[in-house]
mmCIF file of the protein (N, C-alpha, C, O) and its ligand, coordinates in Angstrom:
data_MODEL
# 
_entry.id   MODEL 
# 
loop_
_entity.id 
_entity.type 
_entity.pdbx_number_of_molecules 
1 polymer     1 
2 non-polymer 1 
# 
_entity_poly.entity_id                      1 
_entity_poly.type                           'polypeptide(L)' 
_entity_poly.nstd_linkage                   no 
_entity_poly.nstd_monomer                   no 
_entity_poly.pdbx_seq_one_letter_code       MNRPLQIKEEIKRLKHMIQQLEQELSSIQLGCDHEYQNSPLSKTCPLCQHSESLYY 
_entity_poly.pdbx_seq_one_letter_code_can   MNRPLQIKEEIKRLKHMIQQLEQELSSIQLGCDHEYQNSPLSKTCPLCQHSESLYY 
_entity_poly.pdbx_strand_id                 A 
# 
loop_
_entity_poly_seq.entity_id 
_entity_poly_seq.num 
_entity_poly_seq.mon_id 
_entity_poly_seq.hetero 
1 1  MET n 
1 2  ASN n 
1 3  ARG n 
1 4  PRO n 
1 5  LEU n 
1 6  GLN n 
1 7  ILE n 
1 8  LYS n 
1 9  GLU n 
1 10 GLU n 
1 11 ILE n 
1 12 LYS n 
1 13 ARG n 
1 14 LEU n 
1 15 LYS n 
1 16 HIS n 
1 17 MET n 
1 18 ILE n 
1 19 GLN n 
1 20 GLN n 
1 21 LEU n 
1 22 GLU n 
1 23 GLN n 
1 24 GLU n 
1 25 LEU n 
1 26 SER n 
1 27 SER n 
1 28 ILE n 
1 29 GLN n 
1 30 LEU n 
1 31 GLY n 
1 32 CYS n 
1 33 ASP n 
1 34 HIS n 
1 35 GLU n 
1 36 TYR n 
1 37 GLN n 
1 38 ASN n 
1 39 SER n 
1 40 PRO n 
1 41 LEU n 
1 42 SER n 
1 43 LYS n 
1 44 THR n 
1 45 CYS n 
1 46 PRO n 
1 47 LEU n 
1 48 CYS n 
1 49 GLN n 
1 50 HIS n 
1 51 SER n 
1 52 GLU n 
1 53 SER n 
1 54 LEU n 
1 55 TYR n 
1 56 TYR n 
# 
loop_
_struct_asym.id 
_struct_asym.entity_id 
A 1 
B 2 
# 
loop_
_chem_comp.id 
_chem_comp.type 
_chem_comp.mon_nstd_flag 
ARG 'L-peptide linking' y 
ASN 'L-peptide linking' y 
ASP 'L-peptide linking' y 
CYS 'L-peptide linking' y 
GLN 'L-peptide linking' y 
GLU 'L-peptide linking' y 
GLY 'peptide linking'   y 
HIS 'L-peptide linking' y 
ILE 'L-peptide linking' y 
LEU 'L-peptide linking' y 
LYS 'L-peptide linking' y 
MET 'L-peptide linking' y 
PRO 'L-peptide linking' y 
SER 'L-peptide linking' y 
THR 'L-peptide linking' y 
TYR 'L-peptide linking' y 
ZN  non-polymer         . 
# 
_pdbx_entity_nonpoly.entity_id   2 
_pdbx_entity_nonpoly.name        ? 
_pdbx_entity_nonpoly.comp_id     ZN 
# 
_pdbx_nonpoly_scheme.asym_id         B 
_pdbx_nonpoly_scheme.entity_id       2 
_pdbx_nonpoly_scheme.mon_id          ZN 
_pdbx_nonpoly_scheme.ndb_seq_num     1 
_pdbx_nonpoly_scheme.pdb_seq_num     101 
_pdbx_nonpoly_scheme.auth_seq_num    101 
_pdbx_nonpoly_scheme.pdb_mon_id      ZN 
_pdbx_nonpoly_scheme.auth_mon_id     ZN 
_pdbx_nonpoly_scheme.pdb_strand_id   A 
_pdbx_nonpoly_scheme.pdb_ins_code    . 
# 
loop_
_atom_site.group_PDB 
_atom_site.id 
_atom_site.type_symbol 
_atom_site.label_atom_id 
_atom_site.label_alt_id 
_atom_site.label_comp_id 
_atom_site.label_asym_id 
_atom_site.label_entity_id 
_atom_site.label_seq_id 
_atom_site.pdbx_PDB_ins_code 
_atom_site.Cartn_x 
_atom_site.Cartn_y 
_atom_site.Cartn_z 
_atom_site.occupancy 
_atom_site.B_iso_or_equiv 
_atom_site.pdbx_formal_charge 
_atom_site.auth_seq_id 
_atom_site.auth_comp_id 
_atom_site.auth_asym_id 
_atom_site.auth_atom_id 
_atom_site.pdbx_PDB_model_num 
ATOM   1   N  N  . MET A 1 1  ? 0.939   -1.277 0.042  1.00 0.00 ? 1   MET A N  1 
ATOM   2   C  CA . MET A 1 1  ? 0.034   -0.039 -0.079 1.00 0.00 ? 1   MET A CA 1 
ATOM   3   C  C  . MET A 1 1  ? 0.928   1.251  -0.111 1.00 0.00 ? 1   MET A C  1 
ATOM   4   O  O  . MET A 1 1  ? 1.936   1.254  0.596  1.00 0.00 ? 1   MET A O  1 
ATOM   5   N  N  . ASN A 1 2  ? 0.644   2.303  -0.851 1.00 0.00 ? 2   ASN A N  1 
ATOM   6   C  CA . ASN A 1 2  ? 1.485   3.363  -0.793 1.00 0.00 ? 2   ASN A CA 1 
ATOM   7   C  C  . ASN A 1 2  ? 1.112   4.470  0.184  1.00 0.00 ? 2   ASN A C  1 
ATOM   8   O  O  . ASN A 1 2  ? -0.059  4.630  0.529  1.00 0.00 ? 2   ASN A O  1 
ATOM   9   N  N  . ARG A 1 3  ? 2.240   5.339  0.690  1.00 0.00 ? 3   ARG A N  1 
ATOM   10  C  CA . ARG A 1 3  ? 1.976   6.003  1.954  1.00 0.00 ? 3   ARG A CA 1 
ATOM   11  C  C  . ARG A 1 3  ? 0.706   6.967  1.932  1.00 0.00 ? 3   ARG A C  1 
ATOM   12  O  O  . ARG A 1 3  ? 0.085   7.161  2.977  1.00 0.00 ? 3   ARG A O  1 
ATOM   13  N  N  . PRO A 1 4  ? 0.328   7.564  0.747  1.00 0.00 ? 4   PRO A N  1 
ATOM   14  C  CA . PRO A 1 4  ? -0.747  8.397  0.669  1.00 0.00 ? 4   PRO A CA 1 
ATOM   15  C  C  . PRO A 1 4  ? -2.041  7.640  1.085  1.00 0.00 ? 4   PRO A C  1 
ATOM   16  O  O  . PRO A 1 4  ? -2.765  8.045  1.994  1.00 0.00 ? 4   PRO A O  1 
ATOM   17  N  N  . LEU A 1 5  ? -2.253  6.657  0.452  1.00 0.00 ? 5   LEU A N  1 
ATOM   18  C  CA . LEU A 1 5  ? -3.159  5.813  0.787  1.00 0.00 ? 5   LEU A CA 1 
ATOM   19  C  C  . LEU A 1 5  ? -3.348  5.407  2.504  1.00 0.00 ? 5   LEU A C  1 
ATOM   20  O  O  . LEU A 1 5  ? -4.330  5.564  3.231  1.00 0.00 ? 5   LEU A O  1 
ATOM   21  N  N  . GLN A 1 6  ? -2.157  4.900  2.766  1.00 0.00 ? 6   GLN A N  1 
ATOM   22  C  CA . GLN A 1 6  ? -1.990  4.627  4.145  1.00 0.00 ? 6   GLN A CA 1 
ATOM   23  C  C  . GLN A 1 6  ? -2.502  5.717  5.142  1.00 0.00 ? 6   GLN A C  1 
ATOM   24  O  O  . GLN A 1 6  ? -3.174  5.523  6.155  1.00 0.00 ? 6   GLN A O  1 
ATOM   25  N  N  . ILE A 1 7  ? -1.983  7.057  4.578  1.00 0.00 ? 7   ILE A N  1 
ATOM   26  C  CA . ILE A 1 7  ? -2.447  8.063  5.639  1.00 0.00 ? 7   ILE A CA 1 
ATOM   27  C  C  . ILE A 1 7  ? -4.059  8.392  5.499  1.00 0.00 ? 7   ILE A C  1 
ATOM   28  O  O  . ILE A 1 7  ? -4.743  8.754  6.457  1.00 0.00 ? 7   ILE A O  1 
ATOM   29  N  N  . LYS A 1 8  ? -4.561  8.209  4.157  1.00 0.00 ? 8   LYS A N  1 
ATOM   30  C  CA . LYS A 1 8  ? -5.897  8.360  4.163  1.00 0.00 ? 8   LYS A CA 1 
ATOM   31  C  C  . LYS A 1 8  ? -6.872  7.379  5.014  1.00 0.00 ? 8   LYS A C  1 
ATOM   32  O  O  . LYS A 1 8  ? -7.913  7.722  5.573  1.00 0.00 ? 8   LYS A O  1 
ATOM   33  N  N  . GLU A 1 9  ? -6.279  6.036  4.986  1.00 0.00 ? 9   GLU A N  1 
ATOM   34  C  CA . GLU A 1 9  ? -6.841  5.193  5.710  1.00 0.00 ? 9   GLU A CA 1 
ATOM   35  C  C  . GLU A 1 9  ? -6.729  5.296  7.358  1.00 0.00 ? 9   GLU A C  1 
ATOM   36  O  O  . GLU A 1 9  ? -7.592  4.866  8.123  1.00 0.00 ? 9   GLU A O  1 
ATOM   37  N  N  . GLU A 1 10 ? -5.628  5.882  7.719  1.00 0.00 ? 10  GLU A N  1 
ATOM   38  C  CA . GLU A 1 10 ? -5.359  6.256  9.241  1.00 0.00 ? 10  GLU A CA 1 
ATOM   39  C  C  . GLU A 1 10 ? -6.272  7.434  9.504  1.00 0.00 ? 10  GLU A C  1 
ATOM   40  O  O  . GLU A 1 10 ? -6.890  7.446  10.569 1.00 0.00 ? 10  GLU A O  1 
ATOM   41  N  N  . ILE A 1 11 ? -6.410  8.376  8.683  1.00 0.00 ? 11  ILE A N  1 
ATOM   42  C  CA . ILE A 1 11 ? -7.252  9.630  9.210  1.00 0.00 ? 11  ILE A CA 1 
ATOM   43  C  C  . ILE A 1 11 ? -8.766  9.051  9.242  1.00 0.00 ? 11  ILE A C  1 
ATOM   44  O  O  . ILE A 1 11 ? -9.529  9.380  10.150 1.00 0.00 ? 11  ILE A O  1 
ATOM   45  N  N  . LYS A 1 12 ? -9.169  8.148  8.176  1.00 0.00 ? 12  LYS A N  1 
ATOM   46  C  CA . LYS A 1 12 ? -10.471 7.648  8.514  1.00 0.00 ? 12  LYS A CA 1 
ATOM   47  C  C  . LYS A 1 12 ? -10.625 6.985  9.690  1.00 0.00 ? 12  LYS A C  1 
ATOM   48  O  O  . LYS A 1 12 ? -11.635 7.217  10.355 1.00 0.00 ? 12  LYS A O  1 
ATOM   49  N  N  . ARG A 1 13 ? -9.695  6.088  10.130 1.00 0.00 ? 13  ARG A N  1 
ATOM   50  C  CA . ARG A 1 13 ? -9.796  5.417  11.406 1.00 0.00 ? 13  ARG A CA 1 
ATOM   51  C  C  . ARG A 1 13 ? -9.840  6.282  12.657 1.00 0.00 ? 13  ARG A C  1 
ATOM   52  O  O  . ARG A 1 13 ? -10.628 6.080  13.581 1.00 0.00 ? 13  ARG A O  1 
ATOM   53  N  N  . LEU A 1 14 ? -8.918  7.282  12.622 1.00 0.00 ? 14  LEU A N  1 
ATOM   54  C  CA . LEU A 1 14 ? -9.019  8.297  13.670 1.00 0.00 ? 14  LEU A CA 1 
ATOM   55  C  C  . LEU A 1 14 ? -10.244 9.054  13.803 1.00 0.00 ? 14  LEU A C  1 
ATOM   56  O  O  . LEU A 1 14 ? -10.742 9.270  14.908 1.00 0.00 ? 14  LEU A O  1 
ATOM   57  N  N  . LYS A 1 15 ? -10.813 9.518  12.579 1.00 0.00 ? 15  LYS A N  1 
ATOM   58  C  CA . LYS A 1 15 ? -12.033 10.201 12.641 1.00 0.00 ? 15  LYS A CA 1 
ATOM   59  C  C  . LYS A 1 15 ? -13.361 9.553  13.357 1.00 0.00 ? 15  LYS A C  1 
ATOM   60  O  O  . LYS A 1 15 ? -14.184 10.082 14.105 1.00 0.00 ? 15  LYS A O  1 
ATOM   61  N  N  . HIS A 1 16 ? -13.266 8.193  12.847 1.00 0.00 ? 16  HIS A N  1 
ATOM   62  C  CA . HIS A 1 16 ? -14.237 7.241  13.472 1.00 0.00 ? 16  HIS A CA 1 
ATOM   63  C  C  . HIS A 1 16 ? -13.826 7.071  15.062 1.00 0.00 ? 16  HIS A C  1 
ATOM   64  O  O  . HIS A 1 16 ? -14.736 6.986  15.887 1.00 0.00 ? 16  HIS A O  1 
ATOM   65  N  N  . MET A 1 17 ? -12.815 7.036  15.370 1.00 0.00 ? 17  MET A N  1 
ATOM   66  C  CA . MET A 1 17 ? -12.310 6.866  16.710 1.00 0.00 ? 17  MET A CA 1 
ATOM   67  C  C  . MET A 1 17 ? -12.772 8.302  17.563 1.00 0.00 ? 17  MET A C  1 
ATOM   68  O  O  . MET A 1 17 ? -13.438 8.305  18.598 1.00 0.00 ? 17  MET A O  1 
ATOM   69  N  N  . ILE A 1 18 ? -12.361 9.236  17.011 1.00 0.00 ? 18  ILE A N  1 
ATOM   70  C  CA . ILE A 1 18 ? -12.894 10.706 17.710 1.00 0.00 ? 18  ILE A CA 1 
ATOM   71  C  C  . ILE A 1 18 ? -14.349 10.787 17.723 1.00 0.00 ? 18  ILE A C  1 
ATOM   72  O  O  . ILE A 1 18 ? -14.891 11.374 18.659 1.00 0.00 ? 18  ILE A O  1 
ATOM   73  N  N  . GLN A 1 19 ? -15.125 10.207 16.685 1.00 0.00 ? 19  GLN A N  1 
ATOM   74  C  CA . GLN A 1 19 ? -16.548 10.383 16.989 1.00 0.00 ? 19  GLN A CA 1 
ATOM   75  C  C  . GLN A 1 19 ? -17.084 9.458  18.052 1.00 0.00 ? 19  GLN A C  1 
ATOM   76  O  O  . GLN A 1 19 ? -18.060 9.804  18.717 1.00 0.00 ? 19  GLN A O  1 
ATOM   77  N  N  . GLN A 1 20 ? -16.524 8.365  18.230 1.00 0.00 ? 20  GLN A N  1 
ATOM   78  C  CA . GLN A 1 20 ? -16.752 7.463  19.282 1.00 0.00 ? 20  GLN A CA 1 
ATOM   79  C  C  . GLN A 1 20 ? -16.460 8.027  20.717 1.00 0.00 ? 20  GLN A C  1 
ATOM   80  O  O  . GLN A 1 20 ? -17.174 7.759  21.684 1.00 0.00 ? 20  GLN A O  1 
ATOM   81  N  N  . LEU A 1 21 ? -15.460 8.751  20.767 1.00 0.00 ? 21  LEU A N  1 
ATOM   82  C  CA . LEU A 1 21 ? -14.865 9.377  22.049 1.00 0.00 ? 21  LEU A CA 1 
ATOM   83  C  C  . LEU A 1 21 ? -15.957 10.378 22.233 1.00 0.00 ? 21  LEU A C  1 
ATOM   84  O  O  . LEU A 1 21 ? -16.652 10.371 23.250 1.00 0.00 ? 21  LEU A O  1 
ATOM   85  N  N  . GLU A 1 22 ? -16.116 11.216 21.291 1.00 0.00 ? 22  GLU A N  1 
ATOM   86  C  CA . GLU A 1 22 ? -17.176 12.314 21.567 1.00 0.00 ? 22  GLU A CA 1 
ATOM   87  C  C  . GLU A 1 22 ? -18.366 12.050 22.088 1.00 0.00 ? 22  GLU A C  1 
ATOM   88  O  O  . GLU A 1 22 ? -18.912 12.800 22.897 1.00 0.00 ? 22  GLU A O  1 
ATOM   89  N  N  . GLN A 1 23 ? -18.966 10.734 21.579 1.00 0.00 ? 23  GLN A N  1 
ATOM   90  C  CA . GLN A 1 23 ? -20.231 9.884  21.899 1.00 0.00 ? 23  GLN A CA 1 
ATOM   91  C  C  . GLN A 1 23 ? -20.337 9.838  23.214 1.00 0.00 ? 23  GLN A C  1 
ATOM   92  O  O  . GLN A 1 23 ? -21.211 10.343 23.919 1.00 0.00 ? 23  GLN A O  1 
ATOM   93  N  N  . GLU A 1 24 ? -18.929 8.886  23.678 1.00 0.00 ? 24  GLU A N  1 
ATOM   94  C  CA . GLU A 1 24 ? -18.762 8.747  25.037 1.00 0.00 ? 24  GLU A CA 1 
ATOM   95  C  C  . GLU A 1 24 ? -18.783 9.762  26.046 1.00 0.00 ? 24  GLU A C  1 
ATOM   96  O  O  . GLU A 1 24 ? -19.406 9.676  27.105 1.00 0.00 ? 24  GLU A O  1 
ATOM   97  N  N  . LEU A 1 25 ? -17.961 10.890 25.615 1.00 0.00 ? 25  LEU A N  1 
ATOM   98  C  CA . LEU A 1 25 ? -17.813 12.094 26.494 1.00 0.00 ? 25  LEU A CA 1 
ATOM   99  C  C  . LEU A 1 25 ? -19.277 12.449 26.679 1.00 0.00 ? 25  LEU A C  1 
ATOM   100 O  O  . LEU A 1 25 ? -19.795 12.341 27.791 1.00 0.00 ? 25  LEU A O  1 
ATOM   101 N  N  . SER A 1 26 ? -19.946 12.862 25.638 1.00 0.00 ? 26  SER A N  1 
ATOM   102 C  CA . SER A 1 26 ? -21.299 13.571 25.780 1.00 0.00 ? 26  SER A CA 1 
ATOM   103 C  C  . SER A 1 26 ? -22.389 12.630 26.449 1.00 0.00 ? 26  SER A C  1 
ATOM   104 O  O  . SER A 1 26 ? -23.378 13.103 27.008 1.00 0.00 ? 26  SER A O  1 
ATOM   105 N  N  . SER A 1 27 ? -22.164 11.387 26.364 1.00 0.00 ? 27  SER A N  1 
ATOM   106 C  CA . SER A 1 27 ? -23.044 10.631 27.283 1.00 0.00 ? 27  SER A CA 1 
ATOM   107 C  C  . SER A 1 27 ? -22.751 10.661 28.792 1.00 0.00 ? 27  SER A C  1 
ATOM   108 O  O  . SER A 1 27 ? -23.674 10.625 29.606 1.00 0.00 ? 27  SER A O  1 
ATOM   109 N  N  . ILE A 1 28 ? -21.292 10.736 29.207 1.00 0.00 ? 28  ILE A N  1 
ATOM   110 C  CA . ILE A 1 28 ? -20.930 11.078 30.353 1.00 0.00 ? 28  ILE A CA 1 
ATOM   111 C  C  . ILE A 1 28 ? -21.405 12.288 30.873 1.00 0.00 ? 28  ILE A C  1 
ATOM   112 O  O  . ILE A 1 28 ? -21.903 12.303 31.999 1.00 0.00 ? 28  ILE A O  1 
ATOM   113 N  N  . GLN A 1 29 ? -21.296 13.517 30.054 1.00 0.00 ? 29  GLN A N  1 
ATOM   114 C  CA . GLN A 1 29 ? -21.667 14.633 30.411 1.00 0.00 ? 29  GLN A CA 1 
ATOM   115 C  C  . GLN A 1 29 ? -23.231 14.773 30.648 1.00 0.00 ? 29  GLN A C  1 
ATOM   116 O  O  . GLN A 1 29 ? -23.713 15.326 31.636 1.00 0.00 ? 29  GLN A O  1 
ATOM   117 N  N  . LEU A 1 30 ? -23.835 14.301 29.796 1.00 0.00 ? 30  LEU A N  1 
ATOM   118 C  CA . LEU A 1 30 ? -25.409 14.142 30.017 1.00 0.00 ? 30  LEU A CA 1 
ATOM   119 C  C  . LEU A 1 30 ? -25.874 13.633 31.423 1.00 0.00 ? 30  LEU A C  1 
ATOM   120 O  O  . LEU A 1 30 ? -26.833 14.080 32.052 1.00 0.00 ? 30  LEU A O  1 
ATOM   121 N  N  . GLY A 1 31 ? -25.006 12.588 31.826 1.00 0.00 ? 31  GLY A N  1 
ATOM   122 C  CA . GLY A 1 31 ? -25.398 11.790 33.081 1.00 0.00 ? 31  GLY A CA 1 
ATOM   123 C  C  . GLY A 1 31 ? -24.696 12.303 34.266 1.00 0.00 ? 31  GLY A C  1 
ATOM   124 O  O  . GLY A 1 31 ? -24.698 11.696 35.336 1.00 0.00 ? 31  GLY A O  1 
ATOM   125 N  N  . CYS A 1 32 ? -24.027 13.547 34.053 1.00 0.00 ? 32  CYS A N  1 
ATOM   126 C  CA . CYS A 1 32 ? -23.248 13.952 35.183 1.00 0.00 ? 32  CYS A CA 1 
ATOM   127 C  C  . CYS A 1 32 ? -23.919 15.073 35.990 1.00 0.00 ? 32  CYS A C  1 
ATOM   128 O  O  . CYS A 1 32 ? -24.537 16.012 35.489 1.00 0.00 ? 32  CYS A O  1 
ATOM   129 N  N  . ASP A 1 33 ? -23.724 14.860 37.296 1.00 0.00 ? 33  ASP A N  1 
ATOM   130 C  CA . ASP A 1 33 ? -24.275 15.892 38.328 1.00 0.00 ? 33  ASP A CA 1 
ATOM   131 C  C  . ASP A 1 33 ? -23.345 16.998 38.407 1.00 0.00 ? 33  ASP A C  1 
ATOM   132 O  O  . ASP A 1 33 ? -22.622 17.077 39.401 1.00 0.00 ? 33  ASP A O  1 
ATOM   133 N  N  . HIS A 1 34 ? -23.269 17.887 37.462 1.00 0.00 ? 34  HIS A N  1 
ATOM   134 C  CA . HIS A 1 34 ? -21.971 18.837 37.407 1.00 0.00 ? 34  HIS A CA 1 
ATOM   135 C  C  . HIS A 1 34 ? -21.875 19.552 38.720 1.00 0.00 ? 34  HIS A C  1 
ATOM   136 O  O  . HIS A 1 34 ? -22.781 19.959 39.448 1.00 0.00 ? 34  HIS A O  1 
ATOM   137 N  N  . GLU A 1 35 ? -20.526 19.618 38.866 1.00 0.00 ? 35  GLU A N  1 
ATOM   138 C  CA . GLU A 1 35 ? -19.977 20.645 40.006 1.00 0.00 ? 35  GLU A CA 1 
ATOM   139 C  C  . GLU A 1 35 ? -19.142 21.486 39.435 1.00 0.00 ? 35  GLU A C  1 
ATOM   140 O  O  . GLU A 1 35 ? -17.928 21.292 39.361 1.00 0.00 ? 35  GLU A O  1 
ATOM   141 N  N  . TYR A 1 36 ? -19.923 22.780 38.862 1.00 0.00 ? 36  TYR A N  1 
ATOM   142 C  CA . TYR A 1 36 ? -18.872 23.791 38.378 1.00 0.00 ? 36  TYR A CA 1 
ATOM   143 C  C  . TYR A 1 36 ? -17.913 24.499 39.245 1.00 0.00 ? 36  TYR A C  1 
ATOM   144 O  O  . TYR A 1 36 ? -18.131 24.876 40.396 1.00 0.00 ? 36  TYR A O  1 
ATOM   145 N  N  . GLN A 1 37 ? -16.619 24.664 38.436 1.00 0.00 ? 37  GLN A N  1 
ATOM   146 C  CA . GLN A 1 37 ? -15.693 25.405 39.171 1.00 0.00 ? 37  GLN A CA 1 
ATOM   147 C  C  . GLN A 1 37 ? -15.501 26.466 38.389 1.00 0.00 ? 37  GLN A C  1 
ATOM   148 O  O  . GLN A 1 37 ? -15.166 26.310 37.215 1.00 0.00 ? 37  GLN A O  1 
ATOM   149 N  N  . ASN A 1 38 ? -15.697 27.762 38.962 1.00 0.00 ? 38  ASN A N  1 
ATOM   150 C  CA . ASN A 1 38 ? -15.891 28.993 38.172 1.00 0.00 ? 38  ASN A CA 1 
ATOM   151 C  C  . ASN A 1 38 ? -14.219 29.332 37.862 1.00 0.00 ? 38  ASN A C  1 
ATOM   152 O  O  . ASN A 1 38 ? -13.354 28.972 38.660 1.00 0.00 ? 38  ASN A O  1 
ATOM   153 N  N  . SER A 1 39 ? -13.920 30.017 36.685 1.00 0.00 ? 39  SER A N  1 
ATOM   154 C  CA . SER A 1 39 ? -12.854 30.776 36.403 1.00 0.00 ? 39  SER A CA 1 
ATOM   155 C  C  . SER A 1 39 ? -13.298 32.021 35.794 1.00 0.00 ? 39  SER A C  1 
ATOM   156 O  O  . SER A 1 39 ? -14.509 32.170 35.631 1.00 0.00 ? 39  SER A O  1 
ATOM   157 N  N  . PRO A 1 40 ? -12.421 33.015 35.405 1.00 0.00 ? 40  PRO A N  1 
ATOM   158 C  CA . PRO A 1 40 ? -13.035 34.429 34.870 1.00 0.00 ? 40  PRO A CA 1 
ATOM   159 C  C  . PRO A 1 40 ? -13.605 34.367 33.902 1.00 0.00 ? 40  PRO A C  1 
ATOM   160 O  O  . PRO A 1 40 ? -14.501 35.194 33.734 1.00 0.00 ? 40  PRO A O  1 
ATOM   161 N  N  . LEU A 1 41 ? -13.319 33.299 32.778 1.00 0.00 ? 41  LEU A N  1 
ATOM   162 C  CA . LEU A 1 41 ? -13.701 33.216 31.562 1.00 0.00 ? 41  LEU A CA 1 
ATOM   163 C  C  . LEU A 1 41 ? -14.815 32.044 31.306 1.00 0.00 ? 41  LEU A C  1 
ATOM   164 O  O  . LEU A 1 41 ? -15.600 32.057 30.358 1.00 0.00 ? 41  LEU A O  1 
ATOM   165 N  N  . SER A 1 42 ? -14.753 31.076 32.264 1.00 0.00 ? 42  SER A N  1 
ATOM   166 C  CA . SER A 1 42 ? -15.580 29.911 31.979 1.00 0.00 ? 42  SER A CA 1 
ATOM   167 C  C  . SER A 1 42 ? -15.945 29.038 33.240 1.00 0.00 ? 42  SER A C  1 
ATOM   168 O  O  . SER A 1 42 ? -15.334 29.246 34.288 1.00 0.00 ? 42  SER A O  1 
ATOM   169 N  N  . LYS A 1 43 ? -16.758 28.231 33.187 1.00 0.00 ? 43  LYS A N  1 
ATOM   170 C  CA . LYS A 1 43 ? -17.268 27.476 34.387 1.00 0.00 ? 43  LYS A CA 1 
ATOM   171 C  C  . LYS A 1 43 ? -16.739 25.847 33.889 1.00 0.00 ? 43  LYS A C  1 
ATOM   172 O  O  . LYS A 1 43 ? -17.077 25.426 32.783 1.00 0.00 ? 43  LYS A O  1 
ATOM   173 N  N  . THR A 1 44 ? -16.155 25.271 34.533 1.00 0.00 ? 44  THR A N  1 
ATOM   174 C  CA . THR A 1 44 ? -16.015 23.972 33.976 1.00 0.00 ? 44  THR A CA 1 
ATOM   175 C  C  . THR A 1 44 ? -16.277 23.003 35.130 1.00 0.00 ? 44  THR A C  1 
ATOM   176 O  O  . THR A 1 44 ? -16.014 23.334 36.286 1.00 0.00 ? 44  THR A O  1 
ATOM   177 N  N  . CYS A 1 45 ? -16.797 21.800 34.824 1.00 0.00 ? 45  CYS A N  1 
ATOM   178 C  CA . CYS A 1 45 ? -17.079 20.739 35.845 1.00 0.00 ? 45  CYS A CA 1 
ATOM   179 C  C  . CYS A 1 45 ? -16.143 19.543 35.824 1.00 0.00 ? 45  CYS A C  1 
ATOM   180 O  O  . CYS A 1 45 ? -16.234 18.653 34.979 1.00 0.00 ? 45  CYS A O  1 
ATOM   181 N  N  . PRO A 1 46 ? -15.234 19.567 36.800 1.00 0.00 ? 46  PRO A N  1 
ATOM   182 C  CA . PRO A 1 46 ? -14.025 18.570 36.790 1.00 0.00 ? 46  PRO A CA 1 
ATOM   183 C  C  . PRO A 1 46 ? -14.511 17.276 36.880 1.00 0.00 ? 46  PRO A C  1 
ATOM   184 O  O  . PRO A 1 46 ? -13.669 16.378 36.852 1.00 0.00 ? 46  PRO A O  1 
ATOM   185 N  N  . LEU A 1 47 ? -15.657 16.984 36.981 1.00 0.00 ? 47  LEU A N  1 
ATOM   186 C  CA . LEU A 1 47 ? -16.256 15.267 36.950 1.00 0.00 ? 47  LEU A CA 1 
ATOM   187 C  C  . LEU A 1 47 ? -16.303 15.018 35.458 1.00 0.00 ? 47  LEU A C  1 
ATOM   188 O  O  . LEU A 1 47 ? -15.873 13.911 35.132 1.00 0.00 ? 47  LEU A O  1 
ATOM   189 N  N  . CYS A 1 48 ? -16.663 15.676 34.635 1.00 0.00 ? 48  CYS A N  1 
ATOM   190 C  CA . CYS A 1 48 ? -16.762 15.287 33.237 1.00 0.00 ? 48  CYS A CA 1 
ATOM   191 C  C  . CYS A 1 48 ? -16.108 16.312 32.326 1.00 0.00 ? 48  CYS A C  1 
ATOM   192 O  O  . CYS A 1 48 ? -16.257 16.176 31.112 1.00 0.00 ? 48  CYS A O  1 
ATOM   193 N  N  . GLN A 1 49 ? -15.425 17.286 32.784 1.00 0.00 ? 49  GLN A N  1 
ATOM   194 C  CA . GLN A 1 49 ? -15.151 18.208 31.720 1.00 0.00 ? 49  GLN A CA 1 
ATOM   195 C  C  . GLN A 1 49 ? -15.858 19.015 30.966 1.00 0.00 ? 49  GLN A C  1 
ATOM   196 O  O  . GLN A 1 49 ? -15.374 19.591 29.991 1.00 0.00 ? 49  GLN A O  1 
ATOM   197 N  N  . HIS A 1 50 ? -17.177 19.147 31.375 1.00 0.00 ? 50  HIS A N  1 
ATOM   198 C  CA . HIS A 1 50 ? -17.991 20.020 30.655 1.00 0.00 ? 50  HIS A CA 1 
ATOM   199 C  C  . HIS A 1 50 ? -17.805 21.490 30.948 1.00 0.00 ? 50  HIS A C  1 
ATOM   200 O  O  . HIS A 1 50 ? -17.819 21.868 32.119 1.00 0.00 ? 50  HIS A O  1 
ATOM   201 N  N  . SER A 1 51 ? -17.644 22.270 30.035 1.00 0.00 ? 51  SER A N  1 
ATOM   202 C  CA . SER A 1 51 ? -17.486 23.733 30.314 1.00 0.00 ? 51  SER A CA 1 
ATOM   203 C  C  . SER A 1 51 ? -18.385 24.487 29.696 1.00 0.00 ? 51  SER A C  1 
ATOM   204 O  O  . SER A 1 51 ? -18.924 24.092 28.663 1.00 0.00 ? 51  SER A O  1 
ATOM   205 N  N  . GLU A 1 52 ? -18.705 25.852 30.333 1.00 0.00 ? 52  GLU A N  1 
ATOM   206 C  CA . GLU A 1 52 ? -19.546 26.638 29.521 1.00 0.00 ? 52  GLU A CA 1 
ATOM   207 C  C  . GLU A 1 52 ? -18.760 28.164 29.756 1.00 0.00 ? 52  GLU A C  1 
ATOM   208 O  O  . GLU A 1 52 ? -18.153 28.501 30.773 1.00 0.00 ? 52  GLU A O  1 
ATOM   209 N  N  . SER A 1 53 ? -18.939 28.881 28.650 1.00 0.00 ? 53  SER A N  1 
ATOM   210 C  CA . SER A 1 53 ? -18.327 30.256 28.540 1.00 0.00 ? 53  SER A CA 1 
ATOM   211 C  C  . SER A 1 53 ? -19.169 31.075 29.297 1.00 0.00 ? 53  SER A C  1 
ATOM   212 O  O  . SER A 1 53 ? -20.388 30.918 29.218 1.00 0.00 ? 53  SER A O  1 
ATOM   213 N  N  . LEU A 1 54 ? -18.661 31.956 30.043 1.00 0.00 ? 54  LEU A N  1 
ATOM   214 C  CA . LEU A 1 54 ? -19.186 33.051 30.985 1.00 0.00 ? 54  LEU A CA 1 
ATOM   215 C  C  . LEU A 1 54 ? -19.433 34.157 29.943 1.00 0.00 ? 54  LEU A C  1 
ATOM   216 O  O  . LEU A 1 54 ? -20.201 35.041 30.322 1.00 0.00 ? 54  LEU A O  1 
ATOM   217 N  N  . TYR A 1 55 ? -18.940 34.270 28.734 1.00 0.00 ? 55  TYR A N  1 
ATOM   218 C  CA . TYR A 1 55 ? -19.208 35.429 27.743 1.00 0.00 ? 55  TYR A CA 1 
ATOM   219 C  C  . TYR A 1 55 ? -20.369 35.396 27.088 1.00 0.00 ? 55  TYR A C  1 
ATOM   220 O  O  . TYR A 1 55 ? -20.588 34.371 26.443 1.00 0.00 ? 55  TYR A O  1 
ATOM   221 N  N  . TYR A 1 56 ? -21.239 36.313 27.078 1.00 0.00 ? 56  TYR A N  1 
ATOM   222 C  CA . TYR A 1 56 ? -22.270 36.481 26.327 1.00 0.00 ? 56  TYR A CA 1 
ATOM   223 C  C  . TYR A 1 56 ? -22.355 37.650 25.466 1.00 0.00 ? 56  TYR A C  1 
ATOM   224 O  O  . TYR A 1 56 ? -23.340 37.816 24.745 1.00 0.00 ? 56  TYR A O  1 
HETATM 225 ZN ZN . ZN  B 2 .  ? -20.201 17.485 34.905 1.00 0.00 2 101 ZN  A ZN 1 
# 
């Protein structure tokens, strides 16, 4: 297999993995009982890493 084709296959594989990880993360965040820690620019829940910007 030539290198460009290998790279494309690798990218496809990684995109699929990212999609799975994002799904896993969002399901964790949906089920989380958030305990936000405020910072000047955003608030982040250390339990699930969900964050919200405080800029509107
Ligand atoms: Zn949370």
